[in-house]
N, C-alpha and C positions, 0 to 999 in steps of 0.2 A: 375354557371347559365349553365343550358343546351344549350350547342351549339346548337344541332336542335333546338329545341324547338324553341331558337334567330331567326333563318332562318326559318323556317316556320312562324311567329309574323313577321317580317318584310317584306317577300314576300306579305303576307298579308293584310300589309298597304300598300304596292306599289299597290295590284290590285285594293283596295278603292281610294286612291287617282288619278289613272290614270281612274277609273269611273269619278269621280269630277272633270277631266279637260277636258276627256273626255263630258261632258256635258255643259259644262261653256260657249260656245259658242251658244247653243242653248235657253240660259236661256237670253233668250233678252228681254221681256216684263216684268213686273211684276205678270201676269198672267201664265206665265212658269215657274218663279222663285220659286212662291208659290203656284201652282196647278198643274202644271204640262201642262199645256194647257187644261184640263179635257181630258185628252187621255190617262188614263191610262188601259191596258190593266185588265182583272180577276186574274191572278193569282199574277201580281204585287199588286193589291189592295187587295188584299185578305195578302198577306204574311207580305207585307208592314202594313197592319192597326194590325195584331197580334205580328208582329217585333216590331213592335215601343209601345204596347201594354206591352208588358211583363217586357220588360228589365232586368238588372242584377238580380232585384230579384226575377227571377224566377228560375234559376240558383243558386243564393245564397240566399235571402233573406228566400223564401219560404221553400227550404228545412231544411235551420236553425230552420224555428217555429217549424217544425215536428220534427227534431231532437229534442229540448225541451221540448216542448208541447205536442206528441202523436198526437193521435186519433183526437182529438176534434180540430186540428188546421187545420186537413183535411176539416172545413166546408168552410176556404177560399177559398178553388182550387173549391169547389161546387158550390158557390156564384158565383165566378168571372165565371166558363162555362157559369151558367145560363145569368148571366146578357150579355157576350158575345153573345149568342143566341138572345137573346129578343133582344140587340142594335140594329143585322143585321136585325131582322126580323121586329121591327117598327120603326128602325129609317132612317136603309139607305137609300132605294128606294127613301121617301119621303124628305128628305134631300137631296140629289140628283136633284129633280127634284125643288123642292123651291127652294132651292138656286140658278138654271139655268133659273126660270122665274124672279125672284128679280135682277138678273147678279151681285152675287155677289161669294166674292171669299174668304172673312173672317168669321168666326162665328160674332165677334160685330157687321160686314157690314150688318151682314143678318137680326142679332135681330132689326136694325135700319128700316131697308125695308121690314123689314115681318112687324111690328107693325107701321111706320110710324113717327118714334118719332120725333118732332120736336127741340126738346132740344139739340142732339145726345148725351144726358147722356148715354143710354143703350149702344149706342156704346164706351164711353169713359170709363165709368166704366167697363165693360167687358175685356173691351182692357186691364185697371191698373191690373184688379183679375186675368189673362191670364199671366202678368208681374213675379207680384209677388210669384204665387202659381210655376208656370215653373222655376222662380229661384233655387227657394226651390227642386222640381223635380230633376232638370239637375245636381244640386249638390249631389244627392242621386246617381246618375250613377256616378260622377266621386270619392265618396266616393267608390264604389266599385271596380273602374278602378283601384285606387290607390292601395285598400285592393289584387287586382288580382296582378299588377306588381312590389308587395311589396312582395307575396307569392312567384311566378315564377322567379322574379330576382333577390331576395333579394337586389333591390335597399329602398332607403330612403321612404315612405309612401308621401313625400312632394314633392318631386322630379317623381314619379309615377303619381300623380294624374294632373300635370303641364304636362308630356308629355301625357299622354292619354288624355285630354284636348286639346291639339294642334295637333292632327292627326283626332279627330271629328270636330272641327272648321275649318279644311284643303278645307276638300270634302265637308260639307256641304255650307262653305264660295265662293267654286268655283264651283258646281254643283247645287243646291240650288236644287228644291222636285224634280225634274227627278236624281239626284245624290241618294237623299235619297231614292227613292225608291226603284231603280233601285239595292243600296248599301243593302237594306231592304229585298227584293228577295235573295239575294245572303245571310245574315246573317239569315233569315228565314230559310232555308232547311240545315244552318248547325247548328241552334240549337236546331233543331227539333232530326237532324240527331245524336249531342250528348245526347240529353235529352232521347232517345231510347236506343243507343248503351250502356251508360256509367249505367243505374240499371240492362240491362241484363249482362252485363260481371260482375259485381259486387256480382249480388244475385247470379249468378250460381258457384263463388270461392271463396266468403269470405262470405256472409249473405243470407242465408237459413232461410226460414220462421221458423226454431226452433229455429236458432242460434237470430233471432231477437226477436222475443217471450221470450227467456232466458233474452236478455239482456233487457227490455224493463220491466221486475218481477224485476231484481235484481236493475235497476233506479229506481223502482218505478214509469212507466211512462205511460200514460192511454192508455190497448188497446179498449176502446169504444168510438165509437163515441161520445154517450154524454158526458160534459163536468161535470166534478167532483165537486161538490154544492151541500149546504145542501138543495135546496128546489125545487123543477120544475121552480117556478118563473124565480127563478137566470141561472138552467140550460139553458132555453127558451130564455131570455136574451144576455146569452153568446153564443149559435146558430143565430140567430138574427143577434148581433155583428160583427162574424166571415162571414155570407154569406151575410150582408151588401155591402161587396165588390163589389159585384155585381151591386149596385144602381151605383155605378161609375161611371159606361159606359156610361150611356147617355149624362154625361158633359164633355165625354174628348176632348179636342178641338183637340190634336193632333192625337184622331181618328175616329173624325168626320170631318176630311179632309179626307180624304180618300175618306172614300163616295163621297164625292164633288168633287173625282178627275178622278173616274172612266169615261172613254169614253161615257159609256150610261147607263142608269138606265136598260136595259135588259142583261145588263153580271153581273147584281148584284147578282142573285140567283147561278151563277157559283161560284162567288166568295162567298160568304157564306157559301155553301157547305167544301169546300178550305180550310176556315177559322174555321170553326165547328170542321173538323177534325186535324189541325192542333193543335191547343189550346186541346181537347181532352188526345192529345199524350203529349203534354206539358208536361202540369199540374199533366196526372197521372204519368209521369218520375218525375216531380221533389218532390212529395210526397214518391215516391218508395226511391227515394234518401239520403232523409232527413228519412226514418225509415231503410235502410238498414244501413246507417254512424249510428246512435244508437248502432249496433251491432257490427261495426267496429271501431269504435273509443270511447277513452273515457276522458269523463271530459273538453270538449269546449265548453267554454263559452267566456264573455266579448269578444263576436263579433269573436270569433274563431269557433263558429257552423256555422257564414255564410261561411264557407270556407270549408264545407265538401266536397261537387263537387270536389272544385282543388285538398284535399287531396285524395279524390280516385282515381281522372285521375294520379295520381302522381304515386301512389302504383300499377295499375294496368296497366298500357300504356308504353309500351316505349316510349323516347321522341317527336320521328319525329310523332306518331299519338298523341299522346299525346300533342304535340304542337296543331295539329289540332281538338281538343277537348276543349282546353283550350284558343283557338282564339275563339270559340263559345261562351264562355263568353264574354268574349268582343265584339264579335258580338250583345248580348243582349241587355249589355249596351252603346255601339253606334246607334243601331237602337231606342232606345227612344229617347238619349239627341236631335242625331240631328233633329229630329224631334220636338221635345220642343224647339229647340232653331230655327228651321224655324220660325214656330207657332209665336212664342215668336219675332222674326223678322216683322212677319206679322201683329202684333201688333202695333209697333213702326213705320215701313214704310209708311204702306197701312190704317191703323187705326187712327194713329195720325198725322202723316207727311204729305201725300196727302189728307187726310179729312179738317185737319186742321190750320196747319203751310205752306203750298204749294201747295193751288189746283191748281195750273197750271204747276206742275212741267212734266218735259218730264217721259216718262216712262222707259228708261235709267238711269235717275238720281234716281227714286225712288228704282229701282234695284241695285242699286249701295249703297244708303242709308238700303235698307233690308242686303246688307252685309257688312256694318257698326255694324246695329244694333245684327246680328249675334255675333261681335265681343264683344261688349259692355253684352249683357245676359253672354257670354263664360265667362268673367272676372269677373264679379259678382259672378257664381256658383261657379267657382273657388276658385275664400277667401272664401266660406263659406263653400266646401268640406276640407278646409283642416284642419278644426277642426271633428274630426271623432270620436265625443264621441257616436254621438246616433247611433242603428245597420239602415241599409238600409230599413229593413222592415219600421218600426218608421217615417224615413222622407218620404217615398214612400207613410204609410195609410196618413198623412197628407195631405199633394197635390192631393194623387187621390180623399180625400175626400170632397177636398177643390172646385176641377170642379163640383164632384159630386152633393155637394150640392149650388153651386152656379146655374150653369148653366144646370143641370141635367132636373128639372122641367120643367124647361123655354125653352126648348129643345122640350119637351114632348106638352107641351100648346100652342106651337106656332104651330107643324107642327099637332092636334089633334082637337084645342079645337081655331073655331071662333070668341067665346067670348070675347076672350083675348085682354086688352089692351095695349098700352105700359107702363101707370101707372101701371098697375097691374106685369105687366112684370119685369120691372122696381125694383118695392117695394121687389116682392116675391126675385128675384136677391140680393139683400144686402142684404133680414133678413135671407136668408139662408145661407148668407156667415159668417154674424156679429153670427149669433146662434152659427155655426163649432166652431168659433174662441174662443166667450168664452167656448161653452162648454169642449170644448180642456184644456182652461187657469185655468179653477178655478179645473181641472183634474178630471171630469166626464166620461173623453175617456179610464179612465180604467175600468167602468164599461158599458160602452156602446160607440160603436165607433160614433165618434162626427158625421159621414153623416149622421146615420138616422134622429137625434135630425133636423139637416140643413135642409137635402131633407124635412122631414115633413112639417117644419116652413114655408120653400118656398112654396110646393103646399097651405097647407092652406093660404100662405097672396095675391098666387093670385086666388083661388077660390073665399077668401073672398069679397075683391076690384073688381072682375069682376061681382059680386053680385047685385054690387054699384051700380058701374059704367058701367061696360062693353062694348063692342068695338062698338060706336057709327057711326062711317067710314065705310059709303056704299061701298066705292072703299075697301076698305081692304078685306070685306066681300066674293064681287064679286072676288077678284083677290084667295082667300083663296078656293071658289068653282070651278073655273077657274083651280087650281093645283090638288084638290082634282078628280076633271073629267078626269084630263090627268094622276094620279094614276090608277084609276080605268080603265083605258086601259092597263096598262102593263101587 
């Protein structure tokens, strides 16, 4: 164990806990605790959205995929970049304005208010989907934390998972959304610094282009963006499957809630510019790390390929700077898990507890229920993370696809279609989720990423039911037109 690295990590953890404690007293009502009082600035919104988006897979999962699969895996990064751009362009402003007009602070409540669902099923089922997939998603981050601590400090994997989980739980429990966003600002800056500096130094000292090309030839790793396939149709399916990661953005609650939290919709253009630059640098750096790793390391398999970034830092940097760069990996992990825990907490406290169990609960009571929910979800994710058989990328891909298939089309139809009714929204959400799960269970996910059939099934269901039933509530149509007029004035 490196003492300088240990000191760096401890100092970093102290800063995070201090932020959590600092914002504890400011989170006095549920809107503050879950949405920061809709008072976030452009920089905080941008870096918080993207840091919570990328998670540990950016610095571990994606480089590992490139290390094993070569150039064709870069389609994942291309799809994610396009998805990020479209999400900020198509969704951010409309969702910020619409959620304010409907006075809603969570996605399930927004769906219920947007479509005036009299049954409450839209809210209940969407909140249930959030809890299930975020438990899976958060476990992937804890797996990454376990692998990180196991590699750096040589501690038992299970102990490492618990230590990482306790640190994240502490500041999320205390400070809520404000703490999560401000720590994400710090973590996002640290992440982009690490993902730019590490491949730059590695390329200069260890992995020049000729060495990478020679290593890829020796290991028979593809240097072409076109996947190796027998037919053009199979090649196209493989590209679509990788790029389909971008579809997931429209349905990620922990990213969408950032759009809802910004102080004014007028600030979103600046946030978008910051976010797009951050994403481009981060994805490019992660892909380059994977390629340089091919030249630097031999025979990394069975999960070891996801430690390429860690091994690179260990070789190239002194313990003090290395500790800071390794903290960036933990930043990537924490910046996503804390957001997932908070959105899961909102599903239990706001969408279930205050809406169905205790409608007359005080703001203070709901905040404490939310804090209790953070602990409950964390324990479930911790238990799931103790099994490290699956790779980080595999776990993330399933949860990411689940949100994309369930909520992606629903978000787009809610913001762009005045004809969509609560019946079609509910049917589409359920159909998309069921198709995704079945597609994965029967093993078709190996040939086509399950988000694609799930997303398409959701869209088709909404479109078909809209053509049969449609929106007949004139008040909903008028509200939609009113929001549309506000959007046009921005």
